[in-house]
Structures are given as C-alpha cells and as structure tokens.
GUKE-571368 format. One record per residue (C-alpha): residue number from 1; chain; x, y, z. Coordinates in nm, 4 decimals, m for minus. Layout:
BEGIN
+-----+------+----------+----------+----------+
| pos | unit |        x |        y |        z |
+-----+------+----------+----------+----------+
| NUM |    A |        X |        Y |        Z |
...
+-----+------+----------+----------+----------+
# end
This chain:
BEGIN
+-----+------+----------+----------+----------+
| pos | unit |        x |        y |        z |
+-----+------+----------+----------+----------+
|   1 |    A | m23.2897 |   9.3935 |  m1.0673 |
|   2 |    A | m23.4501 |   9.1486 |  m0.7732 |
|   3 |    A | m23.2108 |   8.9372 |  m0.6141 |
|   4 |    A | m23.3693 |   8.7395 |  m0.4010 |
|   5 |    A | m23.0852 |   8.5095 |  m0.2848 |
|   6 |    A | m23.2557 |   8.1629 |  m0.3572 |
|   7 |    A | m23.1003 |   7.8807 |  m0.5762 |
|   8 |    A | m23.4999 |   7.8132 |  m0.7020 |
|   9 |    A | m23.5203 |   8.2082 |  m0.7833 |
|  10 |    A | m23.1463 |   8.2532 |  m0.9729 |
|  11 |    A | m23.2564 |   7.9252 |  m1.1599 |
|  12 |    A | m23.5858 |   8.0101 |  m1.3196 |
|  13 |    A | m23.5514 |   8.4608 |  m1.2854 |
|  14 |    A | m23.6009 |   8.4256 |  m1.6658 |
|  15 |    A | m23.9339 |   8.2878 |  m1.5921 |
|  16 |    A | m24.0445 |   8.5970 |  m1.3629 |
|  17 |    A | m24.4663 |   8.7480 |  m1.4332 |
|  18 |    A | m24.3738 |   9.0598 |  m1.6525 |
|  19 |    A | m24.5322 |   9.2728 |  m1.4203 |
|  20 |    A | m24.4678 |   9.1612 |  m1.1148 |
|  21 |    A | m24.0934 |   9.0953 |  m1.0529 |
|  22 |    A | m23.9893 |   8.8630 |  m0.8276 |
|  23 |    A | m24.3287 |   8.6084 |  m0.8768 |
|  24 |    A | m24.2926 |   8.2850 |  m1.0645 |
|  25 |    A | m24.5235 |   8.0460 |  m1.0955 |
|  26 |    A | m24.3349 |   7.6994 |  m1.0125 |
|  27 |    A | m24.4764 |   7.3764 |  m1.1253 |
|  28 |    A | m24.2756 |   7.1102 |  m1.2331 |
|  29 |    A | m24.4644 |   6.8311 |  m1.1347 |
|  30 |    A | m24.1830 |   6.6464 |  m0.9161 |
|  31 |    A | m24.3449 |   6.6723 |  m0.5341 |
|  32 |    A | m24.5709 |   6.8603 |  m0.3195 |
|  33 |    A | m24.2149 |   6.8806 |  m0.0717 |
|  34 |    A | m24.0365 |   7.0374 |  m0.3386 |
|  35 |    A | m24.0032 |   7.4500 |  m0.3659 |
|  36 |    A | m23.9947 |   7.4055 |  m0.7079 |
|  37 |    A | m24.3428 |   7.2800 |  m0.7370 |
|  38 |    A | m24.5750 |   7.4711 |  m0.5054 |
|  39 |    A | m24.7528 |   7.6959 |  m0.7438 |
|  40 |    A | m24.7282 |   8.1231 |  m0.7487 |
|  41 |    A | m24.4837 |   8.2392 |  m0.5628 |
|  42 |    A | m24.3231 |   8.5640 |  m0.4612 |
|  43 |    A | m23.9642 |   8.6233 |  m0.3602 |
|  44 |    A | m23.9082 |   8.9284 |  m0.1258 |
|  45 |    A | m23.6256 |   9.1342 |  m0.0820 |
|  46 |    A | m23.5520 |   9.2766 |   0.2409 |
|  47 |    A | m23.6510 |   9.6453 |   0.1624 |
|  48 |    A | m24.0303 |   9.5073 |   0.0283 |
|  49 |    A | m24.1019 |   9.4776 |   0.3683 |
|  50 |    A | m24.0810 |   9.8190 |   0.4916 |
|  51 |    A | m24.4095 |   9.8522 |   0.1691 |
|  52 |    A | m24.6156 |   9.5882 |   0.3106 |
|  53 |    A | m24.6032 |   9.6609 |   0.6541 |
|  54 |    A | m24.6814 |  10.0278 |   0.6131 |
|  55 |    A | m24.7942 |  10.2183 |   0.8970 |
|  56 |    A | m24.6304 |   9.8833 |   1.1649 |
|  57 |    A | m24.3991 |  10.1095 |   1.4461 |
|  58 |    A | m24.1481 |   9.8268 |   1.4030 |
|  59 |    A | m24.0039 |   9.6357 |   1.1633 |
|  60 |    A | m23.7609 |   9.3490 |   1.1804 |
|  61 |    A | m23.7120 |   9.1089 |   0.8893 |
|  62 |    A | m23.4220 |   8.9067 |   1.0136 |
|  63 |    A | m23.2479 |   8.6314 |   0.7642 |
|  64 |    A | m23.3001 |   8.2590 |   0.9381 |
|  65 |    A | m23.1191 |   7.9415 |   0.8131 |
|  66 |    A | m23.0657 |   7.6371 |   0.9077 |
|  67 |    A | m22.9723 |   7.2814 |   0.8022 |
|  68 |    A | m23.2276 |   7.0101 |   0.7815 |
|  69 |    A | m23.1161 |   6.7026 |   0.9737 |
|  70 |    A | m22.9771 |   6.4594 |   0.7199 |
|  71 |    A | m23.3051 |   6.2049 |   0.6537 |
|  72 |    A | m23.5135 |   6.4971 |   0.6138 |
|  73 |    A | m23.2799 |   6.6052 |   0.3659 |
|  74 |    A | m23.2334 |   6.2497 |   0.2123 |
|  75 |    A | m23.6011 |   6.2293 |   0.1804 |
|  76 |    A | m23.6296 |   6.5622 |  m0.0238 |
|  77 |    A | m23.3711 |   6.3658 |  m0.2918 |
|  78 |    A | m23.0649 |   6.5898 |  m0.1492 |
|  79 |    A | m22.7592 |   6.4927 |   0.0987 |
|  80 |    A | m22.7811 |   6.8659 |   0.2466 |
|  81 |    A | m23.0778 |   7.1159 |   0.2824 |
|  82 |    A | m22.9917 |   7.4812 |   0.3420 |
|  83 |    A | m23.3449 |   7.6338 |   0.4724 |
|  84 |    A | m23.3742 |   7.9712 |   0.4637 |
|  85 |    A | m23.6360 |   8.2099 |   0.5696 |
|  86 |    A | m23.7575 |   8.5562 |   0.6359 |
|  87 |    A | m23.8772 |   8.5803 |   0.9956 |
|  88 |    A | m24.0636 |   8.9506 |   1.0182 |
|  89 |    A | m24.1461 |   9.1043 |   1.3582 |
|  90 |    A | m24.4313 |   9.4570 |   1.3441 |
|  91 |    A | m24.6322 |   9.6454 |   1.5676 |
|  92 |    A | m24.9394 |   9.7930 |   1.4742 |
+-----+------+----------+----------+----------+
# end
C-alpha cells in the first residue's frame, strides 16, 4: 500500500486512480492555492524516484519540511501550515 505521508493523500486515498496507485484527481473547487484543487497529482514514495531516474549515477532524495509564515497560512485558511516536499539531486 502506498503511504505518501501527506494529509491530502491520506484523506483521499480511496479515490486513487485504479491502475495508477498514488495518483489522485484533486479538484474540490475551493481555490487554486489549495493542494486539494490542483488537478491530477501523483504522490510519490521515496523508492519510486530510483525507477524514475534510472541511469543517473547519484540519486539523493531528501524530504524538506517547513512552516509557512502565519499570514500566508491564514490566506490558505489555516492557523498554521506545514509545507513538505521532496528535493531530488541526480547526476547523469
């Protein structure tokens, strides 16, 4: 089972595209700023990067997390907002 570690994925994982685990169609109509309204999204596992970057000599995915400034979080409708993303370094 895919565990992307993201709250949006966990809330909507039952809606994954059947033949593409980890892919969701997100579109609740709320706002372009919200992750829940960005369209087709794939939530990757760290292990998937190795397949995606086959042929690269160095692959170093690292998870980056940080809190958005409070005023930006409030624009998005939250008191606080933890941003999280994978940063991938690869050499070919």
